[in-house]
C-alpha positions as CSV (number, residue, x, y, z in Angstrom):
1,M,42.4,87.2,1.1
2,Y,40.6,89.7,2.6
3,R,37.7,88.1,3.7
4,I,40.4,85.4,5.7
5,W,42.3,88.5,7.0
6,Y,38.8,89.7,8.4
7,I,37.0,86.4,9.9
8,G,40.9,85.4,11.9
9,T,40.6,89.0,12.8
10,F,36.9,88.3,14.4
11,I,37.9,85.3,15.4
12,S,40.9,86.8,17.8
13,I,38.6,89.4,19.2
14,L,35.9,86.9,20.0
15,T,38.5,85.0,21.8
16,E,39.9,88.2,23.9
17,T,36.0,89.2,24.4
18,F,35.4,85.8,25.9
19,K,38.6,86.1,28.1
20,K,37.5,89.6,29.0
21,W,34.3,88.1,29.9
22,N,35.9,85.7,32.0
23,E,37.7,88.2,34.0
24,I,34.6,90.3,34.4
25,G,32.8,87.0,35.8
26,I,35.3,86.3,38.6
27,K,35.5,89.8,39.5
28,F,31.5,90.4,39.7
29,E,32.0,86.9,41.9
30,R,34.5,88.2,43.9
31,H,32.4,91.9,44.5
32,R,29.3,89.5,44.9
33,M,31.5,87.7,48.2
34,K,32.3,90.7,49.2
35,K,29.3,92.6,49.6
36,K,28.1,89.0,50.8
37,R,30.6,89.2,53.4
38,M,29.6,93.0,54.5
39,L,25.8,91.9,54.9
40,H,26.7,89.4,56.8
41,N,28.8,91.7,59.0
42,L,26.4,94.4,59.2
43,L,23.7,92.3,60.3
44,T,25.8,90.0,62.6
45,N,26.8,93.7,64.1
46,H,23.3,93.9,65.5
47,L,22.9,90.9,67.1
48,I,23.6,89.8,70.8
49,P,23.9,86.4,71.8
50,G,21.4,86.1,74.5
51,F,18.1,87.4,75.7
52,Y,18.1,91.1,77.1
53,K,15.2,93.4,77.7
54,L,15.3,97.1,77.8
55,D,15.5,96.8,81.8
56,D,18.6,94.6,81.5
57,F,20.3,97.0,80.0
58,S,22.6,99.6,82.3
59,D,25.0,102.6,81.7
60,G,27.9,102.1,80.5
61,Q,27.5,98.5,79.2
62,V,29.4,96.9,76.8
63,I,27.8,93.9,75.0
64,A,29.9,91.5,72.4
65,A,27.8,91.1,68.8
66,E,27.4,88.1,67.8
67,N,30.4,89.7,65.1
68,S,33.3,89.0,67.1
69,N,34.9,91.5,65.9
70,S,32.3,94.4,67.2
71,K,30.9,95.7,70.8
72,I,27.8,97.3,71.4
73,R,27.9,100.3,74.0
74,I,24.5,100.9,75.6
75,N,24.3,104.1,77.4
76,I,21.1,105.5,79.5
77,Y,20.3,109.1,80.0
78,F,17.6,110.8,81.3
79,T,16.7,114.3,80.1
80,P,14.4,114.0,81.9
81,E,12.8,111.6,79.9
82,K,14.8,108.1,79.7
83,I,16.6,107.8,76.7
84,A,18.5,104.5,75.8
85,T,21.5,104.6,73.1
86,A,23.6,102.1,71.4
87,N,26.6,103.0,70.0
88,C,24.9,106.4,70.3
89,V,21.8,104.9,68.2
90,P,18.6,106.0,69.8
91,I,16.6,102.6,70.9
92,L,13.3,104.0,69.8
93,T,11.2,100.6,70.6
94,G,11.9,97.7,72.3
95,D,10.7,94.2,73.9
96,H,9.4,93.3,70.8
97,F,9.5,89.2,71.4
98,A,9.8,86.7,68.9
99,R,10.1,82.9,69.2
100,N,13.8,82.9,68.9
101,G,14.5,86.4,70.5
102,I,13.8,89.9,71.4
103,I,13.9,92.5,68.8
104,H,14.5,96.3,69.7
105,T,14.1,98.9,67.3
106,V,17.0,101.7,66.6
107,E,17.2,104.4,64.7
108,K,19.8,104.1,62.3
109,V,22.2,101.3,61.4
110,L,24.6,100.9,64.3
111,P,27.8,102.5,63.7
112,I,30.8,99.9,64.3
113,P,34.0,101.5,66.2
114,T,36.9,100.1,65.6
115,R,39.2,103.2,66.9
116,T,39.7,104.6,70.3
117,V,39.0,108.4,70.5
118,A,42.8,109.3,70.2
119,D,43.0,107.2,67.2
120,I,40.4,108.9,65.8
121,I,42.2,112.2,66.4
122,A,45.2,110.9,65.4
123,G,44.3,110.2,62.4
124,D,42.4,112.9,61.1
125,V,44.5,115.3,59.2
126,Q,42.3,118.1,60.3
127,F,43.0,117.8,64.3
128,S,46.7,118.2,63.5
129,V,46.7,121.1,66.4
130,L,44.8,119.3,68.7
131,K,46.8,116.3,68.0
132,R,49.9,118.4,68.7
133,M,48.3,119.9,72.2
134,L,47.2,116.4,73.6
135,S,50.6,114.9,73.2
136,R,51.8,117.8,75.1
137,A,49.6,117.4,77.7
138,G,50.4,113.7,78.1
139,L,47.2,112.7,77.5
140,V,47.3,110.3,74.1
141,Q,47.9,107.4,76.5
142,A,44.8,108.2,78.8
143,L,42.6,108.7,75.9
144,R,43.6,105.2,74.7
145,N,42.5,103.1,77.9
146,P,39.7,100.8,77.0
147,N,39.2,100.5,80.4
148,K,37.4,103.9,80.3
149,T,35.4,106.5,78.1
150,F,35.4,109.9,77.1
151,T,33.6,112.6,75.2
152,I,36.0,115.1,73.3
153,F,34.9,118.1,71.8
154,A,37.6,118.4,69.3
155,P,38.4,121.8,67.6
156,T,39.5,121.3,64.2
157,D,42.7,123.2,63.0
158,S,40.7,126.3,61.5
159,A,38.9,126.4,65.3
160,F,42.4,127.8,66.5
161,S,43.3,131.7,66.1
162,Y,46.7,132.5,65.4
163,P,47.0,134.5,68.8
164,Y,45.9,131.7,70.2
165,L,48.0,129.3,68.7
166,E,51.2,132.0,69.4
167,R,49.9,132.2,73.2
168,E,49.9,127.8,73.2
169,T,53.5,128.0,71.9
170,N,54.5,129.8,74.7
171,T,52.1,128.8,77.4
172,N,53.2,126.3,80.3
173,E,52.7,122.3,79.9
174,R,49.8,122.9,83.2
175,C,48.1,125.2,81.2
176,T,47.9,123.0,78.1
177,V,46.8,119.9,80.0
178,S,44.0,122.5,81.7
179,V,42.6,124.0,78.0
180,M,42.8,120.3,76.9
181,K,41.2,118.5,79.9
182,H,38.8,120.9,79.7
183,H,37.5,119.9,76.3
184,I,37.1,116.4,77.5
185,I,34.1,114.5,80.0
186,D,35.1,111.2,81.1
187,H,32.1,109.6,80.2
188,T,29.9,109.4,77.0
189,I,27.4,111.7,76.0
190,C,25.8,111.3,72.7
191,S,24.3,114.3,70.7
192,S,20.9,112.2,71.3
193,A,20.8,113.0,75.0
194,I,21.7,116.5,74.7
195,P,18.1,118.2,75.8
196,Q,17.6,121.8,75.4
197,F,19.9,122.7,78.1
198,A,22.0,120.8,80.5
199,K,25.7,121.2,82.3
200,S,28.0,118.3,82.6
201,L,31.6,118.3,84.5
202,N,34.8,118.0,82.4
203,M,37.9,116.7,83.7
204,I,39.1,119.7,85.4
205,G,35.9,119.6,87.4
206,E,34.4,122.7,85.3
207,L,30.9,123.2,84.2
208,L,30.4,122.6,80.2
209,S,26.9,124.1,79.0
210,L,25.3,122.0,76.6
211,S,22.1,123.0,74.6
212,R,19.7,122.4,71.8
213,D,18.5,124.9,69.5
214,E,14.7,125.3,67.9
215,Y,16.6,124.0,64.6
216,N,18.4,120.8,66.0
217,K,21.8,122.5,66.1
218,L,23.6,121.6,69.0
219,Y,26.2,123.8,71.1
220,V,29.0,123.5,73.9
221,D,29.8,126.5,75.8
222,D,27.8,128.8,72.6
223,V,30.3,126.5,70.4
224,Q,28.7,124.8,67.7
225,I,28.6,121.3,67.5
226,V,29.4,120.7,63.7
227,V,29.8,117.0,63.3
228,R,28.3,114.4,65.9
229,D,29.5,111.2,67.4
230,L,31.9,109.9,66.2
231,V,31.7,106.8,67.8
232,A,34.7,104.9,69.2
233,T,35.8,101.8,71.2
234,N,35.7,103.8,74.5
235,G,33.8,106.9,74.1
236,V,32.6,109.1,71.5
237,V,33.9,112.9,69.4
238,H,32.1,115.5,68.6
239,I,33.6,117.9,66.4
240,I,33.0,121.9,67.0
241,D,34.1,124.8,65.2
242,G,36.0,126.6,67.9
243,V,38.1,126.2,70.8
244,L,36.1,126.3,74.5
245,S,37.3,129.1,76.9
246,T,38.8,128.3,80.2
247,R,39.2,131.0,83.0
248,Q,42.2,128.7,84.0
249,A,43.9,128.9,80.5
250,K,43.3,132.6,79.9
251,S,46.2,135.3,80.5
252,A,45.9,137.6,83.4
253,S,45.3,140.9,81.7
254,E,42.4,139.0,79.6
255,V,41.3,137.6,83.9
256,L,41.6,141.4,84.8
257,E,39.5,142.4,81.9
258,E,36.8,139.9,82.8
259,Y,36.8,140.9,86.2
260,G,36.6,144.9,85.8
261,L,39.8,145.6,87.5
262,N,40.4,148.0,85.2
263,E,42.2,150.7,87.4
264,F,45.0,148.1,87.8
265,L,44.9,147.0,84.0
266,S,45.4,150.6,83.3
267,L,48.7,151.2,85.7
268,L,50.0,147.9,83.7
269,E,49.8,149.4,79.9
270,A,51.3,152.5,81.2
271,A,54.0,150.7,82.2
272,N,54.7,148.4,79.9
273,L,54.2,145.2,82.1
274,K,51.3,143.9,80.3
275,K,53.1,141.1,78.3
276,L,54.9,140.5,81.6
277,Y,52.7,139.7,83.6
278,D,50.7,137.7,81.1
279,S,54.2,135.4,80.4
280,F,54.4,134.9,84.4
281,E,53.9,131.1,85.7
282,N,53.1,129.4,88.9
283,V,52.9,132.9,90.4
284,T,50.1,134.6,93.0
285,F,48.9,138.3,92.0
286,F,47.8,140.6,94.6
287,I,45.5,142.6,92.6
288,P,43.8,145.7,94.1
289,S,40.3,146.4,93.6
290,N,39.4,149.9,91.5
291,E,37.9,150.7,94.9
292,A,41.4,150.4,96.7
293,I,43.1,152.2,94.0
294,R,40.7,155.2,94.0
295,A,41.4,155.4,97.9
296,L,44.8,155.8,97.6
297,P,46.0,159.7,99.0
298,A,45.6,162.2,96.1
299,G,48.8,162.4,93.9
300,L,50.2,159.5,94.4
301,I,48.9,157.8,91.3
302,E,49.8,161.4,89.3
303,S,53.3,160.8,91.0
304,L,53.5,157.0,89.9
305,M,52.8,157.8,86.4
306,S,55.4,159.9,86.1
307,N,57.9,157.9,87.3
308,I,57.8,154.9,85.3
309,N,60.6,153.2,87.3
310,S,59.0,153.3,90.5
311,L,55.4,152.2,89.0
312,F,56.9,149.2,87.5
313,S,59.0,148.3,91.5
314,V,55.1,148.8,92.9
315,L,53.3,146.3,89.7
316,L,56.5,143.8,90.5
317,Y,55.9,144.1,94.2
318,H,52.7,142.7,93.8
319,V,53.2,139.3,92.0
320,A,54.5,136.6,94.7
321,D,56.5,133.0,93.3
322,G,54.3,129.8,94.0
323,T,50.5,129.0,93.7
324,A,50.3,128.0,97.4
325,Q,46.7,128.5,99.0
326,I,46.6,130.7,102.0
327,K,45.6,128.4,105.1
328,L,48.0,129.3,107.4
329,P,47.2,132.1,110.2
330,E,50.6,134.0,108.7
331,Q,52.4,133.5,105.4
332,I,55.3,134.7,103.5
333,F,55.5,135.2,100.0
334,N,58.5,136.0,98.2
335,S,57.7,138.9,95.6
336,K,58.9,139.1,91.8
337,L,60.6,142.4,93.2
338,Q,64.0,141.8,94.0
339,N,64.7,141.3,97.6
340,T,60.8,142.1,98.7
341,S,58.5,139.4,100.3
342,I,54.8,140.0,100.6
343,K,53.7,138.7,104.3
344,V,49.5,137.7,104.1
345,Q,48.1,137.3,107.6
346,V,44.7,135.5,107.7
347,H,42.1,137.5,110.6
348,S,38.6,135.3,111.6
349,S,38.9,133.5,108.4
350,V,39.2,137.5,106.3
351,I,42.7,137.8,104.8
352,S,44.4,140.7,106.4
353,S,40.3,142.0,106.3
354,C,40.6,143.1,103.0
355,C,40.8,140.1,100.4
356,S,37.6,140.0,98.3
357,S,37.7,136.8,95.9
358,S,40.6,134.2,94.6
359,I,40.5,133.0,90.9
360,S,42.9,131.2,89.0
361,S,44.5,132.1,85.3
362,V,47.2,130.8,83.6
363,C,48.4,128.2,86.3
364,S,48.1,131.1,88.6
365,S,46.1,132.5,91.4
366,F,45.0,135.8,92.2
367,E,44.0,137.9,95.2
368,S,41.6,140.7,94.3
369,W,42.0,143.1,97.2
370,K,40.0,146.0,98.7
């Protein structure tokens, strides 16, 4: 009886084992076929129908691969030596002729882009702040354009400091656009093309400094590129560990400090107007230079400092509505001080013989006066 039970059990176990092995065999075959398809796709992603020598390639050229679902973007740089890349992978040697084609060797396996630069950012949780700001700036659809290419230097959420986020919440849309466009170049720059030092114009016409140090670390405006070459169908994304600073998005007080206009900044702080100046949008500031303030009659500054209301009015008077350029021989600006205006006259290309420079910040303009 025990023997029959044991044999019956053994047979039962064998039956189940055969079933399991059959299931494993089916899964293995499916896995093998999947791997085969993956290998086939990988290889055909590296094949281009036709005969292309290195000299036949042009910068920005997009060529359909043998795998109909993928394309290869060629970029050519002069740094000053010529560098050619395929989907941001350097082409090491080329023009190796074979009986049925031509071979170019590349540094590594080519990435196969399937998403736009906008979609790469939208699909990564570490870019939630960047995604929100791009949306606010109205740039998301533009960055999905398949007929253009972009390089985005993408700060992660951790790169945005809390003061920056607080300011971003209160910043107008025009300034958000400037901040975002400051991080975008409207052509493809692969990391292999960055030499020891170079510059490239971004979308707001400011130069970004690109550099490579002795340890092969890459930087844009002294902010490190921590992840390189996330290749997209319309460009490339580089992840950076900080936010790129643009003068167009700095606060009024930051620009005053940057240009050393400390005398006027001290008056703002005395009148408790610093935050108000920083909150103004679409205005023109007329800022006296340090020399102009020091040249005021003796006792005038002390008098203003002792009468905060008078100082408040004087400082408010130096802010005009709008950011119109000064082109006419005479222009009138409405001042932020109620019922007052500022007359600007141009004599022999010098504004009232005193204007020394013009700068922009917080989507506003500054005129520094002597």
